[in-house]
N, CA, C and O of each residue as an XYZ file, in Angstrom:
824
protein
N       0.839     -1.198      0.000
C       0.000      0.000      0.000
C       0.879      1.255      0.000
O       1.896      1.308      0.692
N       0.485      2.245     -0.768
C       1.152      3.538     -0.768
C       1.220      4.079      0.659
O       0.214      4.092      1.369
N       2.416      4.528      1.081
C       2.578      4.934      2.480
C       1.733      6.158      2.844
O       1.297      6.294      3.987
N       1.503      7.047      1.877
C       0.667      8.220      2.158
C      -0.779      7.795      2.395
O      -1.445      8.321      3.286
N      -1.265      6.842      1.598
C      -2.627      6.325      1.791
C      -2.705      5.576      3.116
O      -3.690      5.689      3.846
N      -1.674      4.820      3.415
C      -1.598      4.094      4.678
C      -1.686      5.055      5.861
O      -2.436      4.823      6.809
N      -0.909      6.134      5.793
C      -0.898      7.127      6.871
C      -2.272      7.792      6.999
O      -2.787      7.935      8.108
N      -2.858      8.193      5.888
C      -4.181      8.832      5.901
C      -5.225      7.900      6.500
O      -6.074      8.326      7.283
N      -5.157      6.629      6.126
C      -6.109      5.648      6.642
C      -5.978      5.519      8.148
O      -6.980      5.454      8.860
N      -4.750      5.482      8.632
C      -4.529      5.389     10.075
C      -5.078      6.623     10.796
O      -5.712      6.494     11.844
N      -4.843      7.807     10.247
C      -5.353      9.042     10.858
C      -6.877      9.003     10.946
O      -7.452      9.357     11.976
N      -7.527      8.575      9.870
C      -8.990      8.480      9.861
C      -9.473      7.548     10.969
O     -10.389      7.891     11.717
N      -8.867      6.385     11.073
C      -9.269      5.414     12.097
C      -9.094      5.977     13.505
O      -9.968      5.825     14.359
N      -7.951      6.631     13.738
C      -7.666      7.176     15.066
C      -8.645      8.287     15.434
O      -9.152      8.313     16.556
N      -8.916      9.192     14.517
C      -9.777     10.337     14.819
C     -11.244      9.920     14.924
O     -12.024     10.544     15.642
N     -11.608      8.865     14.206
C     -12.986      8.369     14.287
C     -13.209      7.490     15.519
O     -14.309      6.981     15.734
N     -12.170      7.318     16.316
C     -12.325      6.547     17.537
C     -12.325      5.042     17.335
O     -12.722      4.295     18.230
N     -11.881      4.587     16.161
C     -11.790      3.146     15.886
C     -10.422      2.667     16.371
O      -9.546      2.319     15.579
N     -10.269      2.662     17.689
C      -8.961      2.490     18.310
C      -8.324      1.137     18.012
O      -7.127      1.063     17.735
N      -9.107      0.080     18.067
C      -8.538     -1.248     17.827
C      -7.986     -1.356     16.412
O      -6.902     -1.900     16.198
N      -8.741     -0.832     15.444
C      -8.294     -0.884     14.046
C      -7.082      0.011     13.832
O      -6.136     -0.367     13.140
N      -7.115      1.212     14.434
C      -5.992      2.138     14.295
C      -4.731      1.554     14.920
O      -3.639      1.655     14.361
N      -4.899      0.944     16.087
C      -3.750      0.372     16.784
C      -3.161     -0.806     16.011
O      -1.943     -0.959     15.931
N      -4.023     -1.621     15.453
C      -3.555     -2.770     14.675
C      -2.760     -2.312     13.458
O      -1.723     -2.888     13.130
N      -3.256     -1.269     12.791
C      -2.556     -0.745     11.614
C      -1.210     -0.138     12.013
O      -0.214     -0.303     11.309
N      -1.190      0.566     13.147
C       0.056      1.184     13.609
C       1.080      0.127     14.015
O       2.271      0.277     13.741
N       0.627     -0.923     14.655
C       1.544     -1.998     15.049
C       2.144     -2.675     13.814
O       3.317     -3.051     13.804
N       1.326     -2.821     12.787
C       1.766     -3.504     11.572
C       2.687     -2.636     10.718
O       3.608     -3.139     10.075
N       2.425     -1.312     10.719
C       3.168     -0.407      9.834
C       3.754      0.770     10.618
O       3.749      1.900     10.128
N       4.249      0.522     11.804
C       4.739      1.614     12.643
C       5.850      2.398     11.956
O       5.835      3.629     11.979
N       6.808      1.715     11.350
C       7.933      2.409     10.713
C       7.454      3.351      9.629
O       7.915      4.489      9.544
N       6.520      2.879      8.787
C       6.013      3.703      7.687
C       5.210      4.899      8.202
O       5.352      6.009      7.690
N       4.375      4.677      9.204
C       3.547      5.761      9.746
C       4.411      6.797     10.470
O       4.195      8.001     10.326
N       5.377      6.328     11.240
C       6.297      7.247     11.907
C       7.079      8.067     10.889
O       7.323      9.255     11.103
N       7.474      7.441      9.785
C       8.248      8.152      8.760
C       7.404      9.239      8.106
O       7.892     10.347      7.885
N       6.142      8.938      7.794
C       5.262      9.945      7.194
C       5.056     11.113      8.156
O       5.051     12.271      7.738
N       4.887     10.810      9.438
C       4.720     11.869     10.446
C       5.980     12.730     10.528
O       5.893     13.950     10.664
N       7.136     12.102     10.446
C       8.395     12.843     10.502
C       8.538     13.764      9.296
O       8.974     14.907      9.432
N       8.172     13.266      8.116
C       8.233     14.084      6.897
C       7.330     15.308      7.029
O       7.714     16.418      6.659
N       6.125     15.091      7.561
C       5.183     16.196      7.720
C       5.680     17.205      8.744
O       5.546     18.413      8.549
N       6.250     16.713      9.828
C       6.742     17.624     10.870
C       7.900     18.475     10.364
O       8.081     19.608     10.811
N       8.679     17.939      9.438
C       9.784     18.705      8.867
C       9.286     19.692      7.813
O       9.800     20.804      7.697
N       8.292     19.276      7.059
C       7.757     20.150      6.007
C       6.849     21.233      6.579
O       6.823     22.362      6.088
N       6.101     20.871      7.632
C       5.171     21.809      8.265
C       5.449     21.817      9.774
O       4.699     21.221     10.547
N       6.525     22.491     10.189
C       6.942     22.459     11.598
C       5.836     22.934     12.545
O       5.083     23.860     12.242
N       5.766     22.280     13.685
C       4.781     22.623     14.716
C       5.503     23.282     15.881
O       6.426     22.704     16.454
N       5.086     24.477     16.226
C       5.683     25.169     17.370
C       5.198     24.532     18.665
O       4.012     24.228     18.795
N       6.094     24.326     19.620
C       5.669     23.755     20.902
C       4.606     24.634     21.568
O       4.812     25.832     21.764
N       3.498     24.037     21.904
C       2.433     24.753     22.599
C       1.602     23.745     23.383
O       1.605     22.558     23.058
N       0.893     24.201     24.410
C       0.123     23.266     25.230
C      -0.982     22.568     24.427
O      -1.617     23.161     23.555
N      -1.184     21.299     24.752
C      -2.320     20.540     24.239
C      -3.049     19.957     25.448
O      -2.501     19.898     26.549
N      -4.294     19.528     25.226
C      -5.149     19.141     26.348
C      -5.852     17.812     26.058
O      -6.103     17.447     24.909
N      -6.153     17.117     27.137
C      -6.895     15.857     27.022
C      -7.913     15.800     28.153
O      -7.568     15.983     29.321
N      -9.167     15.546     27.799
C     -10.208     15.418     28.796
C     -10.512     13.955     29.065
O     -10.659     13.169     28.129
N     -10.608     13.581     30.341
C     -10.860     12.191     30.696
C     -11.881     12.108     31.816
O     -12.068     13.058     32.577
N     -12.542     10.951     31.908
C     -13.459     10.649     32.996
C     -12.831      9.557     33.847
O     -12.421      8.520     33.327
N     -12.755      9.788     35.153
C     -12.125      8.830     36.059
C     -13.045      8.505     37.222
O     -13.791      9.353     37.711
N     -12.972      7.256     37.649
C     -13.677      6.844     38.848
C     -12.805      7.095     40.076
O     -11.582      7.164     39.958
N     -13.419      7.232     41.257
C     -12.615      7.314     42.481
C     -11.813      6.026     42.652
O     -12.238      4.952     42.225
N     -10.674      6.151     43.271
C      -9.826      4.979     43.511
C     -10.589      3.928     44.306
O     -10.531      2.738     43.997
N     -11.299      4.374     45.326
C     -12.132      3.480     46.137
C     -13.532      4.061     46.213
O     -13.707      5.279     46.226
N     -14.525      3.190     46.264
C     -15.905      3.672     46.336
C     -16.099      4.558     47.570
O     -15.711      4.201     48.683
N     -16.704      5.709     47.341
C     -17.059      6.560     48.461
C     -16.038      7.617     48.834
O     -16.304      8.428     49.721
N     -14.855      7.638     48.177
C     -13.919      8.716     48.514
C     -13.667      9.597     47.305
O     -14.150      9.315     46.208
N     -12.913     10.658     47.509
C     -12.689     11.643     46.449
C     -11.273     11.586     45.888
O     -10.820     12.553     45.275
N     -10.578     10.495     46.082
C      -9.191     10.388     45.602
C      -9.168      9.838     44.176
O      -9.419      8.655     43.946
N      -8.868     10.709     43.241
C      -8.831     10.309     41.842
C      -7.380     10.089     41.417
O      -6.535     10.974     41.556
N      -7.117      8.918     40.909
C      -5.764      8.551     40.509
C      -5.771      8.157     39.043
O      -6.576      7.328     38.619
N      -4.871      8.752     38.270
C      -4.802      8.443     36.840
C      -3.638      7.500     36.585
O      -2.476      7.896     36.677
N      -3.949      6.268     36.268
C      -2.931      5.303     35.911
C      -2.797      5.305     34.385
O      -3.750      5.002     33.668
N      -1.619      5.645     33.910
C      -1.411      5.739     32.463
C      -1.346      4.334     31.873
O      -0.334      3.642     31.994
N      -2.427      3.928     31.240
C      -2.495      2.629     30.580
C      -3.108      2.871     29.211
O      -4.328      2.828     29.050
N      -2.256      3.124     28.232
C      -2.741      3.560     26.930
C      -3.584      2.497     26.230
O      -4.603      2.811     25.613
N      -3.158      1.250     26.327
C      -3.892      0.207     25.625
C      -3.595      0.192     24.136
O      -3.663     -0.854     23.492
N      -3.265      1.357     23.593
C      -2.895      1.476     22.185
C      -1.567      2.234     22.087
O      -1.079      2.785     23.074
N      -1.001      2.252     20.896
C       0.343      2.822     20.720
C       0.316      4.313     20.354
O       1.229      4.815     19.698
N      -0.725      5.002     20.777
C      -0.800      6.446     20.548
C      -1.757      7.039     21.566
O      -2.516      6.314     22.209
N      -1.720      8.365     21.713
C      -2.613      9.054     22.651
C      -3.080     10.361     22.018
O      -2.290     11.089     21.416
N      -4.359     10.646     22.159
C      -4.952     11.819     21.512
C      -5.101     12.989     22.478
O      -5.507     12.829     23.629
N      -4.760     14.163     21.972
C      -4.958     15.424     22.683
C      -5.680     16.374     21.732
O      -6.003     16.006     20.603
N      -5.925     17.575     22.186
C      -6.508     18.617     21.347
C      -5.828     19.941     21.644
O      -5.347     20.161     22.755
N      -5.786     20.825     20.655
C      -5.258     22.174     20.887
C      -6.310     23.071     21.522
O      -5.998     24.168     21.986
N      -7.558     22.606     21.545
C      -8.668     23.416     22.030
C      -9.066     22.954     23.437
O      -9.616     21.865     23.602
N      -8.792     23.772     24.432
C      -9.119     23.429     25.812
C     -10.602     23.114     25.972
O     -10.971     22.223     26.738
N     -11.448     23.838     25.255
C     -12.890     23.629     25.385
C     -13.293     22.238     24.902
O     -14.204     21.629     25.464
N     -12.626     21.732     23.870
C     -12.901     20.370     23.399
C     -12.520     19.354     24.474
O     -13.249     18.392     24.717
N     -11.371     19.578     25.115
C     -10.961     18.693     26.205
C     -11.994     18.713     27.332
O     -12.298     17.676     27.921
N     -12.530     19.894     27.625
C     -13.560     20.014     28.659
C     -14.823     19.247     28.256
O     -15.507     18.677     29.105
N     -15.120     19.239     26.977
C     -16.267     18.478     26.472
C     -16.078     16.981     26.757
O     -16.995     16.314     27.237
N     -14.891     16.468     26.460
C     -14.602     15.059     26.713
C     -14.585     14.743     28.213
O     -14.781     13.598     28.618
N     -14.351     15.762     29.018
C     -14.297     15.571     30.473
C     -15.628     15.865     31.147
O     -15.704     15.850     32.376
N     -16.669     16.128     30.387
C     -17.972     16.486     30.959
C     -18.797     15.237     31.260
O     -18.989     14.390     30.389
N     -19.271     15.129     32.466
C     -20.064     13.959     32.860
C     -21.492     14.013     32.313
O     -22.191     13.000     32.299
N     -21.926     15.195     31.862
C     -23.301     15.339     31.376
C     -23.367     15.513     29.862
O     -24.373     15.998     29.344
N     -22.319     15.129     29.147
C     -22.325     15.263     27.695
C     -22.971     14.042     27.032
O     -23.166     13.002     27.662
N     -23.289     14.192     25.776
C     -23.833     13.083     24.976
C     -22.875     11.899     24.974
O     -23.298     10.752     25.110
N     -21.576     12.181     24.818
C     -20.574     11.112     24.735
C     -20.425     10.358     26.052
O     -20.088      9.174     26.056
N     -20.675     11.036     27.166
C     -20.428     10.440     28.478
C     -21.573      9.578     28.972
O     -21.448      8.924     30.008
N     -22.675      9.564     28.261
C     -23.894      8.917     28.765
C     -23.659      7.463     29.175
O     -23.997      7.074     30.293
N     -23.083      6.661     28.281
C     -22.882      5.245     28.577
C     -21.860      5.046     29.699
O     -22.009      4.157     30.537
N     -20.823      5.883     29.702
C     -19.808      5.780     30.756
C     -20.445      6.033     32.117
O     -20.184      5.306     33.075
N     -21.280      7.065     32.198
C     -21.874      7.430     33.483
C     -22.912      6.402     33.947
O     -23.144      6.248     35.146
N     -23.530      5.703     33.000
C     -24.443      4.629     33.389
C     -23.671      3.486     34.041
O     -24.128      2.878     35.008
N     -22.495      3.211     33.491
C     -21.685      2.103     33.987
C     -20.832      2.500     35.193
O     -20.579      1.688     36.083
N     -20.390      3.767     35.207
C     -19.497      4.242     36.275
C     -20.011      5.587     36.789
O     -19.399      6.622     36.528
N     -21.123      5.579     37.511
C     -21.809      6.837     37.886
C     -21.022      7.760     38.803
O     -21.378      8.931     38.938
N     -19.962      7.270     39.438
C     -19.184      8.127     40.328
C     -18.001      8.789     39.617
O     -17.173      9.445     40.249
N     -17.933      8.611     38.313
C     -16.826      9.210     37.561
C     -16.890     10.730     37.614
O     -17.962     11.321     37.741
N     -15.723     11.344     37.515
C     -15.614     12.812     37.460
C     -14.679     13.180     36.315
O     -13.873     12.364     35.869
N     -14.797     14.426     35.844
C     -14.010     14.866     34.694
C     -12.750     15.606     35.080
O     -12.742     16.413     36.009
N     -11.670     15.314     34.344
C     -10.388     15.946     34.597
C      -9.720     16.350     33.282
O      -9.986     15.783     32.223
N      -8.844     17.347     33.390
C      -8.090     17.840     32.237
C      -6.600     17.588     32.454
O      -6.057     17.847     33.529
N      -5.951     17.074     31.400
C      -4.498     16.947     31.361
C      -3.978     18.020     30.429
O      -4.529     18.216     29.346
N      -2.933     18.715     30.826
C      -2.272     19.691     29.953
C      -0.823     19.252     29.756
O      -0.143     18.862     30.705
N      -0.369     19.322     28.517
C       0.982     18.852     28.196
C       1.506     19.631     26.993
O       0.743     19.962     26.085
N       2.798     19.922     26.984
C       3.431     20.546     25.817
C       4.371     19.516     25.191
O       5.446     19.247     25.727
N       3.965     18.940     24.059
C       4.758     17.852     23.473
C       5.988     18.351     22.731
O       6.035     19.482     22.247
N       6.975     17.479     22.657
C       8.126     17.727     21.802
C       7.711     17.444     20.359
O       6.925     16.527     20.120
N       8.221     18.211     19.392
C       7.826     17.997     17.992
C       7.995     16.558     17.519
O       7.181     16.070     16.736
N       9.043     15.869     17.982
C       9.293     14.504     17.532
C       8.290     13.496     18.095
O       8.247     12.348     17.654
N       7.482     13.927     19.068
C       6.466     13.027     19.628
C       5.130     13.128     18.896
O       4.211     12.360     19.183
N       5.012     14.064     17.953
C       3.739     14.297     17.269
C       3.610     13.374     16.058
O       4.442     13.395     15.150
N       2.547     12.564     16.064
C       2.258     11.677     14.930
C       1.259     12.312     13.962
O       1.237     11.979     12.777
N       0.441     13.219     14.470
C      -0.508     13.936     13.601
C      -0.895     15.243     14.264
O      -1.174     15.287     15.462
N      -0.909     16.295     13.484
C      -1.388     17.606     13.921
C      -2.565     17.977     13.025
O      -2.463     17.852     11.804
N      -3.671     18.427     13.594
C      -4.871     18.694     12.811
C      -4.621     19.677     11.671
O      -5.332     19.659     10.667
N      -3.621     20.528     11.822
C      -3.324     21.494     10.763
C      -2.739     20.820      9.523
O      -2.681     21.426      8.454
N      -2.304     19.563      9.667
C      -1.788     18.822      8.516
C      -2.909     18.217      7.673
O      -2.649     17.633      6.621
N      -4.138     18.353      8.126
C      -5.262     17.663      7.491
C      -5.284     17.836      5.968
O      -5.427     16.863      5.227
N      -5.140     19.077      5.516
C      -5.202     19.321      4.075
C      -3.911     18.941      3.364
O      -3.877     18.828      2.139
N      -2.847     18.744      4.142
C      -1.542     18.458      3.543
C      -1.266     16.966      3.387
O      -0.340     16.587      2.670
N      -2.053     16.109      4.043
C      -1.776     14.679      3.969
C      -2.433     14.018      2.768
O      -2.244     12.825      2.533
N      -3.208     14.795      2.002
C      -3.792     14.258      0.774
C      -5.098     13.522      0.964
O      -5.459     12.682      0.140
N      -5.832     13.825      2.057
C      -7.075     13.106      2.313
C      -8.059     13.230      1.148
O      -8.630     12.235      0.701
N      -8.252     14.452      0.665
C      -9.223     14.660     -0.419
C      -8.837     13.854     -1.658
O      -9.691     13.247     -2.303
N      -7.560     13.855     -1.979
C      -7.065     13.120     -3.144
C      -7.199     11.611     -2.956
O      -7.568     10.888     -3.881
N      -6.892     11.148     -1.746
C      -6.856      9.711     -1.492
C      -8.175      9.143     -0.974
O      -8.283      7.938     -0.747
N      -9.182     10.004     -0.785
C     -10.427      9.541     -0.153
C     -11.015      8.292     -0.804
O     -11.355      7.357     -0.079
N     -11.158      8.219     -2.143
C     -11.730      6.994     -2.737
C     -10.914      5.747     -2.402
O     -11.477      4.675     -2.182
N      -9.596      5.887     -2.364
C      -8.740      4.742     -2.065
C      -8.821      4.363     -0.592
O      -8.741      3.185     -0.244
N      -8.983      5.374      0.281
C      -9.149      5.099      1.713
C     -10.459      4.357      1.943
O     -10.503      3.377      2.686
N     -11.524      4.827      1.303
C     -12.828      4.164      1.432
C     -12.747      2.710      0.974
O     -13.295      1.818      1.622
N     -12.067      2.477     -0.135
C     -11.920      1.122     -0.658
C     -11.143      0.247      0.322
O     -11.516     -0.898      0.574
N     -10.065      0.793      0.870
C      -9.235      0.035      1.806
C     -10.019     -0.316      3.066
O      -9.913     -1.430      3.579
N     -10.805      0.635      3.562
C     -11.604      0.377      4.758
C     -12.648     -0.701      4.510
O     -12.850     -1.584      5.344
N     -13.309     -0.624      3.359
C     -14.334     -1.613      3.033
C     -13.741     -3.007      2.860
O     -14.357     -3.999      3.248
N     -12.550     -3.080      2.280
C     -11.875     -4.376      2.120
C     -11.612     -5.024      3.481
O     -11.565     -6.248      3.602
N     -11.443     -4.186      4.491
C     -11.190     -4.682      5.844
C     -12.461     -4.684      6.706
O     -12.403     -4.840      7.926
N     -13.612     -4.508      6.035
C     -14.918     -4.531      6.702
C     -15.013     -3.483      7.808
O     -15.579     -3.725      8.873
N     -14.446     -2.318      7.525
C     -14.501     -1.195      8.463
C     -15.407     -0.122      7.861
O     -15.178      0.343      6.744
N     -16.421      0.256      8.602
C     -17.392      1.212      8.094
C     -17.380      2.469      8.974
O     -17.598      2.390     10.183
N     -17.127      3.606      8.365
C     -17.121      4.863      9.107
C     -17.505      5.997      8.167
O     -17.345      5.888      6.952
N     -18.008      7.072      8.730
C     -18.484      8.228      7.964
C     -17.323      9.191      7.737
O     -16.891      9.879      8.662
N     -16.822      9.237      6.510
C     -15.668     10.087      6.235
C     -16.030     11.571      6.255
O     -15.159     12.412      6.478
N     -17.302     11.905      6.025
C     -17.720     13.302      6.175
C     -17.628     13.716      7.642
O     -17.252     14.844      7.959
N     -17.975     12.792      8.524
C     -17.865     13.098      9.954
C     -16.402     13.214     10.359
O     -16.060     14.008     11.236
N     -15.536     12.423      9.721
C     -14.094     12.560      9.987
C     -13.651     13.990      9.717
O     -12.934     14.583     10.522
N     -14.074     14.542      8.588
C     -13.699     15.914      8.242
C     -14.216     16.872      9.309
O     -13.497     17.776      9.735
N     -15.467     16.675      9.744
C     -16.042     17.511     10.805
C     -15.208     17.392     12.079
O     -14.875     18.395     12.710
N     -14.877     16.157     12.448
C     -14.152     15.922     13.701
C     -12.758     16.544     13.687
O     -12.343     17.179     14.657
N     -12.045     16.359     12.589
C     -10.662     16.828     12.556
C     -10.599     18.352     12.600
O      -9.658     18.919     13.155
N     -11.585     19.010     12.023
C     -11.589     20.477     12.013
C     -12.084     21.046     13.335
O     -11.498     21.994     13.857
N     -13.160     20.477     13.887
C     -13.739     21.046     15.108
C     -12.975     20.635     16.368
O     -12.874     21.410     17.320
N     -12.440     19.411     16.368
C     -11.789     18.930     17.586
C     -10.300     19.260     17.653
O      -9.676     19.122     18.705
N      -9.732     19.697     16.526
C      -8.324     20.137     16.503
C      -7.401     19.129     17.207
O      -6.667     19.452     18.140
N      -7.484     17.901     16.709
C      -6.799     16.801     17.391
C      -5.302     16.762     17.113
O      -4.844     17.037     16.004
N      -4.567     16.417     18.143
C      -3.129     16.180     18.075
C      -2.897     14.751     18.555
O      -3.295     14.406     19.667
N      -2.264     13.917     17.742
C      -2.003     12.532     18.130
C      -0.517     12.382     18.434
O       0.336     12.747     17.625
N      -0.222     11.843     19.605
C       1.159     11.708     20.064
C       1.542     10.237     20.226
O       0.690      9.358     20.356
N       2.849     10.005     20.214
C       3.363      8.699     20.603
C       3.062      8.499     22.095
O       2.881      9.477     22.820
N       3.007      7.243     22.561
C       2.817      7.028     23.996
C       3.927      7.706     24.797
O       5.101      7.625     24.435
N       3.553      8.368     25.873
C       4.505      9.149     26.662
C       4.725      8.490     28.018
O       3.767      8.200     28.735
N       5.975      8.257     28.367
C       6.296      7.613     29.639
C       6.474      8.667     30.732
O       7.542      8.810     31.327
N       5.388      9.395     30.969
C       5.414     10.423     32.007
C       4.105     10.363     32.788
O       3.122      9.792     32.316
N       4.094     10.951     33.982
C       2.872     11.059     34.765
C       2.279     12.447     34.542
O       2.989     13.453     34.557
N       0.984     12.480     34.338
C       0.310     13.744     34.058
C      -0.350     14.301     35.311
O      -0.931     13.565     36.109
N      -0.249     15.616     35.465
C      -1.001     16.284     36.520
C      -2.440     16.472     36.053
O      -2.693     16.756     34.882
N      -3.367     16.313     36.972
C      -4.786     16.441     36.644
C      -5.373     17.688     37.292
O      -5.032     18.034     38.423
N      -6.261     18.357     36.560
C      -7.052     19.436     37.156
C      -8.520     19.129     36.892
O      -8.867     18.571     35.851
N      -9.376     19.494     37.835
C     -10.795     19.223     37.659
C     -11.354     20.022     36.491
O     -10.973     21.171     36.266
N     -12.247     19.405     35.766
C     -12.837     20.041     34.573
C     -13.462     21.382     34.910
O     -13.300     22.349     34.165
N     -14.179     21.448     36.032
C     -14.879     22.693     36.389
C     -13.919     23.830     36.716
O     -14.320     24.994     36.730
N     -12.646     23.502     36.983
C     -11.652     24.548     37.228
C     -11.104     25.146     35.938
O     -10.430     26.175     35.964
N     -11.395     24.498     34.803
C     -10.882     24.969     33.517
C     -11.963     25.472     32.572
O     -11.671     26.193     31.617
N     -13.203     25.098     32.834
C     -14.276     25.477     31.904
C     -15.608     25.483     32.643
O     -15.918     24.549     33.382
N     -16.395     26.537     32.441
C     -17.677     26.663     33.141
C     -18.855     26.109     32.335
O     -19.950     25.954     32.876
N     -18.644     25.810     31.049
C     -19.750     25.321     30.220
C     -20.082     23.870     30.556
O     -19.197     23.069     30.857
N     -21.362     23.549     30.500
C     -21.799     22.181     30.770
C     -21.558     21.304     29.541
O     -21.312     21.798     28.441
N     -21.636     20.001     29.757
C     -21.492     19.077     28.637
C     -22.576     19.286     27.593
O     -22.315     19.190     26.394
N     -23.781     19.570     28.039
C     -24.893     19.806     27.113
C     -24.642     21.044     26.247
O     -24.931     21.047     25.051
N     -24.110     22.077     26.861
C     -23.772     23.286     26.086
C     -22.697     22.975     25.045
O     -22.768     23.436     23.905
N     -21.709     22.193     25.449
C     -20.619     21.854     24.538
C     -21.074     20.891     23.445
O     -20.551     20.931     22.331
N     -22.040     20.027     23.751
C     -22.632     19.156     22.728
C     -23.117     19.981     21.537
O     -22.894     19.616     20.383
N     -23.778     21.090     21.833
C     -24.379     21.910     20.771
C     -23.335     22.640     19.935
O     -23.633     23.136     18.848
N     -22.116     22.702     20.448
C     -21.028     23.344     19.698
C     -20.264     22.329     18.854
O     -19.884     22.622     17.720
N     -20.038     21.133     19.406
C     -19.090     20.213     18.778
C     -19.691     18.952     18.147
O     -19.024     18.291     17.352
N     -20.923     18.613     18.484
C     -21.533     17.464     17.830
C     -21.947     17.816     16.402
O     -22.257     18.975     16.128
N     -21.960     16.846     15.487
C     -22.479     17.112     14.127
C     -23.946     17.531     14.196
O     -24.662     17.142     15.118
N     -24.386     18.316     13.231
C     -25.750     18.851     13.235
C     -26.809     17.752     13.287
O     -27.831     17.908     13.956
N     -26.570     16.625     12.577
C     -27.572     15.567     12.558
C     -27.752     14.923     13.929
O     -28.840     14.440     14.244
N     -26.711     14.908     14.741
C     -26.803     14.359     16.090
C     -27.479     15.374     17.014
O     -28.307     15.012     17.849
N     -27.119     16.644     16.854
C     -27.739     17.702     17.663
C     -29.249     17.705     17.454
O     -30.011     17.895     18.403
N     -29.684     17.493     16.199
C     -31.120     17.491     15.886
C     -31.856     16.401     16.650
O     -33.028     16.571     16.987
N     -31.194     15.291     16.927
C     -31.808     14.191     17.667
C     -31.940     14.524     19.161
O     -32.778     13.959     19.865
N     -31.095     15.452     19.626
C     -31.125     15.804     21.049
C     -32.242     16.772     21.363
O     -32.735     16.810     22.490
N     -32.651     17.565     20.369
C     -33.679     18.597     20.601
C     -35.082     17.986     20.702
O     -36.058     18.710     20.896
């Protein structure tokens, strides 16, 4: 497979939240994907700046307020965003996305991680979206996904990559400091849903 198409396909899978498929592709073609990311970082340098990640965590023990973040990636990459408000959306317990999590883990609370990555740790920067050839390679990406029985909405991918301003990093062997979501953003998850969800999903909420 053409390495540019391979890289684009991996980015689509990662941003669409198809983590198992994205991880499998990265494990199989890590050298090629890392090389494409390196080429992009050299051609379109990224200035070091803070990125954010919103997470939902359960208390360490039932009934107490001690929240502990154990870094267990599960996959060979980690997603952040340049937009603090997007991170707050992912950290909101009352958002559309959090519904199933809160049903299963009702004592979860939202936290924000802030980190300034080194350029060599960046596998994808949302600003590269138009430079990786997605529009040109879209028919071939769709074909490749279908051959692997993977179904996803590529129009939604475009929406996600632009609105969520995602930054994908290599796994980082560091401990992150956590801050409570409400200390970084006053908007509720429902308010943020109306900003960041696709219009067709928002229409179902009204």
